C-alpha positions as CSV (number, residue, x, y, z in Angstrom):
1,M,46.9,-19.6,-16.0
2,K,47.2,-21.9,-19.0
3,Y,46.5,-20.2,-22.3
4,E,44.8,-23.3,-23.8
5,K,42.3,-23.5,-20.9
6,W,39.0,-21.7,-20.4
7,S,39.3,-18.9,-17.8
8,F,36.4,-17.9,-15.6
9,G,38.1,-14.6,-14.7
10,Y,38.6,-13.8,-18.3
11,W,35.0,-14.6,-19.0
12,L,33.9,-12.2,-16.3
13,L,36.1,-9.4,-17.7
14,K,34.7,-10.2,-21.2
15,Q,31.1,-9.6,-20.0
16,Y,32.1,-6.3,-18.4
17,V,33.9,-5.1,-21.4
18,R,30.9,-6.1,-23.6
19,L,28.8,-3.7,-21.5
20,A,31.3,-0.9,-21.9
21,T,31.4,-1.3,-25.7
22,W,27.6,-1.4,-25.8
23,V,27.8,2.1,-24.3
24,I,30.3,3.2,-27.0
25,H,28.6,1.7,-30.0
26,R,25.3,2.7,-31.5
27,K,25.0,-0.7,-33.2
28,T,27.1,-3.8,-33.7
29,I,26.4,-5.9,-36.8
30,V,28.0,-9.4,-37.1
31,S,27.9,-11.4,-40.3
32,G,29.2,-14.9,-41.0
33,R,29.5,-16.1,-37.4
34,D,27.8,-19.4,-38.5
35,K,30.8,-20.0,-40.8
36,I,33.2,-20.5,-37.8
37,P,33.7,-24.2,-37.3
38,E,32.5,-25.6,-33.9
39,D,34.8,-28.6,-33.7
40,K,38.1,-27.6,-35.3
41,P,41.0,-25.3,-34.2
42,V,40.7,-21.9,-35.7
43,V,43.0,-18.9,-36.4
44,F,41.3,-15.5,-36.7
45,A,43.0,-13.2,-39.2
46,P,41.4,-9.8,-39.1
47,N,42.4,-6.5,-40.7
48,H,44.0,-4.0,-38.3
49,Q,43.0,-0.3,-38.3
50,N,42.1,0.7,-34.7
51,A,44.5,-0.6,-32.0
52,L,42.8,-2.4,-29.1
53,S,39.3,-2.0,-30.6
54,D,40.1,-4.5,-33.3
55,P,40.9,-7.5,-31.1
56,L,37.8,-6.6,-29.0
57,A,35.7,-6.7,-32.1
58,V,36.7,-10.4,-32.6
59,L,36.7,-11.3,-28.9
60,L,33.3,-9.9,-28.0
61,N,31.5,-11.3,-31.0
62,T,32.6,-14.9,-30.9
63,R,32.3,-17.7,-28.2
64,F,36.1,-18.0,-27.9
65,Q,38.7,-16.7,-25.6
66,P,41.2,-16.3,-28.4
67,V,44.9,-16.3,-27.6
68,W,46.5,-13.3,-29.4
69,L,50.0,-13.2,-30.8
70,A,51.4,-9.7,-30.4
71,R,54.7,-8.0,-31.1
72,A,57.2,-8.6,-28.4
73,D,58.1,-5.0,-27.6
74,I,54.9,-4.5,-25.6
75,F,56.3,-7.0,-23.1
76,G,59.1,-6.6,-20.6
77,K,58.0,-3.1,-19.4
78,S,57.2,-4.4,-16.0
79,T,56.1,-7.6,-14.2
80,I,52.7,-6.1,-13.6
81,V,52.1,-5.3,-17.3
82,D,53.4,-8.8,-18.3
83,S,51.0,-10.4,-15.8
84,I,48.1,-8.4,-17.2
85,L,49.0,-9.4,-20.8
86,K,49.2,-13.0,-19.8
87,F,45.8,-12.8,-18.1
88,L,44.5,-11.3,-21.3
89,K,45.9,-14.4,-23.2
90,I,48.4,-12.3,-25.2
91,I,51.8,-13.9,-26.0
92,P,54.8,-12.3,-27.6
93,V,56.2,-12.9,-31.1
94,Y,59.8,-11.8,-31.6
95,R,61.0,-10.2,-34.9
96,I,64.4,-9.5,-36.3
97,R,64.0,-5.9,-35.1
98,D,63.7,-7.2,-31.5
99,G,67.2,-8.7,-31.8
100,K,68.4,-11.9,-33.4
101,E,69.3,-13.2,-29.9
102,N,65.6,-13.1,-29.0
103,L,64.3,-15.2,-32.0
104,D,64.8,-18.4,-30.1
105,K,62.2,-17.3,-27.6
106,N,59.6,-17.8,-30.4
107,Q,59.9,-21.6,-29.8
108,S,58.0,-21.1,-26.5
109,T,55.4,-19.1,-28.3
110,F,55.0,-21.7,-31.0
111,T,54.7,-24.5,-28.4
112,T,52.0,-22.6,-26.6
113,S,50.2,-21.9,-30.0
114,I,50.2,-25.6,-30.8
115,K,48.7,-26.5,-27.4
116,V,45.9,-23.9,-28.0
117,L,45.1,-25.4,-31.4
118,K,45.4,-29.0,-30.3
119,N,42.7,-28.2,-27.6
120,K,40.5,-26.7,-30.4
121,F,40.7,-23.2,-29.0
122,A,41.4,-20.2,-31.1
123,L,44.5,-18.2,-32.0
124,A,44.3,-14.8,-33.4
125,L,46.8,-12.4,-35.0
126,F,46.9,-9.6,-37.5
127,P,48.3,-10.5,-40.9
128,E,49.4,-6.9,-41.5
129,A,51.5,-7.0,-38.3
130,A,50.7,-3.3,-37.8
131,H,47.7,-1.0,-37.7
132,T,46.8,2.1,-39.6
133,F,44.3,4.8,-38.9
134,K,42.9,4.4,-42.4
135,R,40.3,2.3,-44.3
136,Q,43.2,0.8,-46.2
137,M,44.7,-2.7,-45.8
138,M,48.5,-2.9,-45.7
139,P,50.5,-5.8,-47.3
140,H,50.4,-9.0,-45.3
141,K,53.4,-10.5,-43.5
142,K,54.1,-14.3,-43.5
143,A,53.4,-14.8,-39.8
144,V,50.0,-16.5,-40.1
145,P,51.1,-19.1,-42.8
146,R,54.3,-19.8,-40.9
147,I,52.6,-20.5,-37.6
148,V,49.9,-22.7,-39.0
149,F,52.3,-24.7,-41.2
150,M,54.6,-25.2,-38.2
151,A,51.7,-26.3,-36.1
152,E,50.5,-28.9,-38.7
153,E,54.1,-30.0,-39.2
154,K,54.7,-30.7,-35.5
155,T,51.5,-32.6,-35.2
156,S,51.8,-34.8,-38.3
157,S,49.1,-32.8,-40.1
158,N,46.4,-33.9,-37.7
159,L,45.0,-30.6,-36.6
160,D,43.0,-29.5,-39.6
161,I,43.4,-25.8,-38.8
162,Q,40.9,-23.4,-40.2
163,I,41.9,-19.8,-40.8
164,I,39.0,-17.3,-40.5
165,P,39.4,-14.2,-42.6
166,T,37.8,-11.4,-40.7
167,G,36.8,-7.9,-41.8
168,I,36.3,-5.1,-39.2
169,Y,34.7,-1.8,-40.1
170,Y,33.9,1.3,-38.0
171,S,31.6,4.1,-39.1
172,D,34.0,6.3,-37.1
173,Y,37.3,5.3,-35.6
174,W,37.1,7.0,-32.2
175,K,33.8,8.9,-31.7
176,F,31.1,7.6,-29.4
177,N,27.9,6.2,-30.9
178,R,29.6,4.6,-33.8
179,I,28.6,1.5,-35.8
180,L,30.8,-1.6,-35.7
181,I,30.5,-4.2,-38.4
182,V,32.4,-7.6,-38.1
183,N,32.4,-9.9,-41.0
184,F,33.6,-13.5,-40.7
185,G,34.6,-15.0,-44.1
186,E,34.7,-18.6,-45.4
187,P,37.2,-20.7,-43.5
188,I,40.5,-21.5,-45.3
189,A,41.6,-25.1,-44.6
190,V,45.4,-25.2,-44.1
191,N,45.3,-28.9,-45.2
192,D,44.6,-27.6,-48.8
193,Y,48.2,-26.2,-48.8
194,L,50.1,-28.9,-47.0
195,G,51.0,-30.8,-50.1
196,A,52.4,-27.7,-51.8
197,Y,54.2,-26.8,-48.5
198,K,56.1,-30.1,-48.5
199,Q,57.3,-29.5,-52.0
200,N,58.1,-25.8,-51.7
201,P,57.6,-24.2,-48.3
202,N,58.2,-20.6,-49.5
203,A,55.8,-20.8,-52.5
204,A,53.1,-22.4,-50.3
205,T,53.6,-19.7,-47.6
206,V,53.2,-16.9,-50.2
207,A,50.1,-18.7,-51.7
208,L,48.4,-19.0,-48.4
209,K,49.3,-15.4,-47.5
210,T,47.7,-14.2,-50.7
211,R,44.6,-16.3,-50.1
212,I,44.2,-14.8,-46.7
213,Y,44.6,-11.2,-48.1
214,N,42.0,-11.9,-50.8
215,G,39.7,-13.5,-48.2
216,I,39.7,-10.3,-46.1
217,L,39.3,-7.8,-48.9
218,P,35.5,-8.4,-49.5
219,L,34.9,-8.2,-45.8
220,T,36.1,-4.7,-45.1
221,L,36.2,-1.2,-46.7
222,N,39.5,-0.8,-48.5
223,I,40.4,2.5,-50.3
224,K,43.5,1.7,-52.3
225,S,44.4,5.2,-53.5
226,K,47.4,6.7,-51.9
227,K,47.1,10.0,-53.7
228,Y,43.4,10.7,-53.1
229,Y,42.6,8.7,-49.9
230,E,41.3,11.7,-48.0
231,E,39.4,13.0,-51.0
232,F,37.7,9.7,-51.7
233,E,36.7,9.6,-48.0
234,R,35.1,13.0,-48.5
235,I,33.3,11.8,-51.6
236,R,32.0,8.8,-49.6
237,E,30.8,11.2,-46.8
238,I,29.0,13.6,-49.2
239,Y,27.9,11.3,-52.0
240,G,27.7,7.8,-50.3
241,K,24.0,7.8,-49.3
242,H,23.0,9.1,-52.7
243,F,25.1,6.3,-54.3
244,L,23.2,3.8,-52.2
245,K,19.8,5.2,-53.3
246,R,20.9,4.6,-56.9
247,Q,21.1,0.9,-56.2
248,S,18.4,0.2,-53.6
249,N,15.8,1.6,-51.2
250,N,17.4,-0.3,-48.4
251,K,18.9,2.3,-46.0
252,S,20.3,-0.1,-43.4
253,A,23.8,0.4,-42.0
254,Y,25.0,-2.9,-43.6
255,S,23.6,-1.9,-47.0
256,L,25.5,1.4,-46.8
257,F,28.7,-0.5,-45.9
258,K,28.3,-2.7,-49.0
259,S,27.5,0.3,-51.1
260,D,30.6,2.1,-49.8
261,Q,32.7,-0.9,-50.7
262,M,31.4,-0.7,-54.3
263,L,31.9,3.1,-54.3
264,A,35.5,2.8,-53.1
265,G,36.3,0.2,-55.7
266,M,34.8,2.3,-58.5
267,L,36.7,5.4,-57.3
268,D,40.0,3.5,-57.3
269,E,39.3,2.2,-60.8
270,L,38.4,5.7,-62.0
271,E,41.7,7.0,-60.7
272,L,43.5,4.3,-62.6
273,K,41.6,4.6,-65.9
274,K,40.7,8.3,-66.0
275,P,43.2,10.3,-63.9
276,D,42.2,13.7,-65.4
277,E,38.5,13.3,-64.7
278,T,39.4,12.0,-61.2
279,E,41.5,15.1,-60.4
280,Q,38.7,17.3,-61.6
281,I,36.0,15.6,-59.5
282,V,38.3,15.6,-56.5
283,N,38.8,19.3,-56.8
284,E,35.1,20.0,-57.1
285,T,34.4,17.8,-54.1
286,N,37.1,19.6,-52.0
287,K,35.5,23.0,-53.0
288,L,32.0,21.9,-52.0
289,Y,33.3,20.3,-48.8
290,T,35.2,23.5,-47.8
291,K,32.1,25.6,-48.5
292,I,29.9,23.3,-46.3
293,K,32.4,23.6,-43.4
294,K,32.7,27.4,-43.7
295,L,28.9,27.7,-43.5
296,G,29.0,25.7,-40.2
297,L,27.1,22.8,-41.8
298,R,27.6,19.1,-42.1
299,P,27.4,17.1,-45.4
300,W,24.5,15.0,-44.2
301,L,22.3,18.1,-44.0
302,L,22.4,18.3,-47.8
303,D,21.1,14.7,-48.3
304,D,17.6,16.1,-49.0
305,Q,15.7,19.4,-49.3
306,G,12.8,18.2,-47.2
307,N,10.7,20.0,-44.7
308,H,13.3,20.9,-42.1
309,F,10.7,22.9,-40.1
310,L,8.7,19.7,-39.4
311,K,11.8,17.7,-38.5
312,I,13.0,20.5,-36.3
313,S,9.6,20.7,-34.5
314,G,9.7,16.9,-33.9
315,N,13.2,17.0,-32.6
316,L,12.4,19.9,-30.3
317,L,9.5,17.9,-28.8
318,L,11.9,15.0,-28.2
319,L,14.5,17.2,-26.7
320,I,12.0,18.8,-24.3
321,A,10.5,15.5,-23.3
322,G,14.0,14.0,-22.7
323,L,15.5,17.0,-20.9
324,P,15.0,15.7,-17.3
325,L,16.6,12.4,-18.1
326,F,19.4,14.3,-19.9
327,I,20.1,16.4,-16.8
328,F,20.2,13.4,-14.6
329,G,22.6,11.5,-17.0
330,F,24.7,14.6,-17.5
331,V,25.1,15.5,-13.8
332,F,26.3,12.0,-12.9
333,N,28.5,11.3,-15.9
334,A,29.9,14.6,-17.1
335,L,32.9,14.7,-14.8
336,P,34.4,11.3,-15.7
337,F,33.5,11.8,-19.4
338,F,35.2,15.2,-19.7
339,L,38.1,14.0,-17.6
340,V,38.7,11.0,-19.9
341,D,38.1,13.1,-23.0
342,W,40.5,15.8,-21.9
343,Y,43.2,13.3,-20.9
344,V,43.1,11.4,-24.2
345,R,43.1,14.5,-26.5
346,K,45.8,16.2,-24.5
347,K,48.1,13.3,-23.8
348,I,47.7,10.9,-26.7
349,K,49.1,12.3,-29.9
350,D,48.4,9.4,-32.2
351,K,44.7,9.4,-33.0
352,S,44.7,5.7,-33.9
353,F,45.1,5.0,-30.2
354,W,42.2,7.4,-29.1
355,S,39.5,4.7,-29.1
356,T,41.8,2.4,-27.1
357,F,42.4,4.9,-24.4
358,F,38.8,6.1,-24.3
359,L,37.8,2.5,-23.7
360,V,40.4,1.5,-21.2
361,S,40.1,4.8,-19.3
362,G,36.4,4.6,-19.3
363,I,36.4,1.0,-18.0
364,L,38.6,2.2,-15.1
365,V,37.3,5.7,-14.3
366,F,33.5,5.4,-14.7
367,P,33.0,2.5,-12.3
368,L,35.2,4.2,-9.7
369,F,33.2,7.4,-10.0
370,Y,29.9,5.5,-9.8
371,F,30.9,3.8,-6.6
372,I,32.1,7.1,-5.1
373,L,28.7,8.5,-6.0
374,L,27.0,5.6,-4.4
375,F,29.1,5.9,-1.2
376,S,28.5,9.7,-1.1
377,L,24.7,9.6,-1.8
378,G,23.9,6.2,-0.3
379,G,22.5,7.7,2.8
380,L,19.8,9.5,0.8
381,I,18.6,6.3,-0.9
382,P,16.4,4.3,1.5
383,S,16.8,0.7,0.4
384,I,19.4,-1.7,-1.1
385,G,17.1,-2.3,-4.1
386,L,16.9,1.4,-4.9
387,K,20.7,1.7,-4.5
388,V,21.1,-1.1,-7.1
389,V,18.6,0.7,-9.4
390,F,20.5,4.0,-9.0
391,L,23.9,2.3,-9.8
392,I,22.5,0.6,-12.9
393,S,20.8,3.8,-14.1
394,L,24.1,5.7,-14.2
395,P,25.6,4.2,-17.4
396,L,22.2,3.9,-19.1
397,T,21.3,7.6,-18.5
398,G,24.8,8.5,-19.4
399,K,24.4,7.0,-22.8
400,F,20.9,8.7,-23.1
401,A,22.5,12.0,-22.2
402,F,25.0,11.6,-25.0
403,L,22.3,10.6,-27.5
404,W,20.3,13.6,-26.4
405,Y,23.3,15.9,-27.0
406,L,23.7,14.4,-30.5
407,L,20.1,15.1,-31.3
408,L,20.6,18.7,-30.1
409,R,23.5,19.2,-32.4
410,K,21.6,17.7,-35.4
411,T,18.7,20.0,-34.6
412,R,21.0,23.0,-34.4
413,G,22.4,22.1,-37.8
414,R,18.9,21.9,-39.3
415,I,18.0,25.2,-37.8
416,R,21.1,26.8,-39.2
417,L,20.3,25.4,-42.7
418,L,16.6,26.6,-42.4
419,M,17.8,30.1,-41.3
420,M,20.1,30.1,-44.4
421,K,17.1,29.1,-46.6
422,W,15.0,32.0,-45.2
423,N,17.6,34.7,-44.9
424,K,20.2,33.9,-47.5
425,R,18.2,32.3,-50.2
426,E,20.7,32.9,-53.0
427,K,23.6,31.3,-51.1
428,Y,21.3,28.4,-50.0
429,W,20.2,27.5,-53.6
430,Q,23.7,28.0,-54.9
431,L,25.0,25.4,-52.4
432,F,22.4,22.9,-53.4
433,H,23.0,23.6,-57.1
434,E,26.7,22.9,-56.7
435,K,25.9,19.7,-54.8
436,N,23.5,18.5,-57.5
437,Q,26.1,19.3,-60.3
438,L,28.7,17.3,-58.4
439,F,26.3,14.4,-58.0
440,K,25.4,14.5,-61.7
441,K,29.1,14.2,-62.7
442,L,29.7,11.4,-60.2
443,N,26.6,9.6,-61.5
444,S,28.0,9.8,-65.0
445,L,31.6,8.8,-64.1
446,L,30.4,6.0,-61.7
447,A,27.9,4.2,-63.9
448,I,26.3,1.2,-62.2
449,K,26.0,-1.8,-64.5
């Protein structure tokens, strides 16, 4: 298989993985896709926070079959693994840590990259050259500028490569039913830096690296604080929706993402300018967060003091109506789901790889289980058409069963809060009083201009 050629097998796999990620995600929001040039070679440069999920976010939401440049140490494990990586259009980049004797092998990688770009296909690599399980962008390496400058240099500056800054955001890094947001930024024309590169290659490389970093920043959620990262995440969880209401009545997922960006920036600025007030508000947030957890509640339950009885009643009606479908979906999906869940939690120690292993294991295990079911129960299903309907219904009802379970958990949370309001009124009102006092202080410290 040639990296610079379109692959039908790759396309088929892409459609299948797209279906699998539809099961995992509650919603996928893509912004700026129209900014990607149609007739020029492009290099996607996304932030990297969630292992395999990040390249899939780019792959599944563009028309391309991007060729990914990845660290060389994932290669050479076995010929089978190397063949799979090649089929997935992943090629190695060797670093000093991989041994000086291996650096010459990069010439083959650069040659392949140039072929891809000359054919107006897409390259993709992570400027951070590593991933972190945090909403925090790491310093960029020089790989992207070096590769694009080399490509232009070897083709007499005729490619007109466009770098696409890409921001990836997850409402949760590994849980099911999460929201994915992919933002494509304004293309960066490498030609704009070629003159400077001819005069001073190092200065031009640094300038382009900085431009890419600054291009990604507004496209993702970046909490800069090292000292209070976890605490700022808690403030975002408890206070984020209220902060959004202060600006707008728009409650969409994308509006919340933009609001969270603003909130994170203001918290970072607060830490820089008012460290004492920051420490105080952090301590109060931790105190409230701990109390909420000890009461068996979740922060979202404190978003309002509305009529929980009516909401509980409505939820119970939905749960009862959906119970038969839940049972069907649970019976035919529980075993592979819990098997994958158990394996990942037990065997994978690094949480940043959980979503990757959930996805890969699910892609392999669920279809196998479904076909075993079809083979076992096929005699009870009278026609081929009904067999197909049964097979298609399995992942759909599986997702429904999971959504039903989430609604059940939310309903239990509302019931717990309502019981607290009825039976432990003093504790209930004290909890909301502390929340309101915290919000007042945050409102004052984070003044919206």
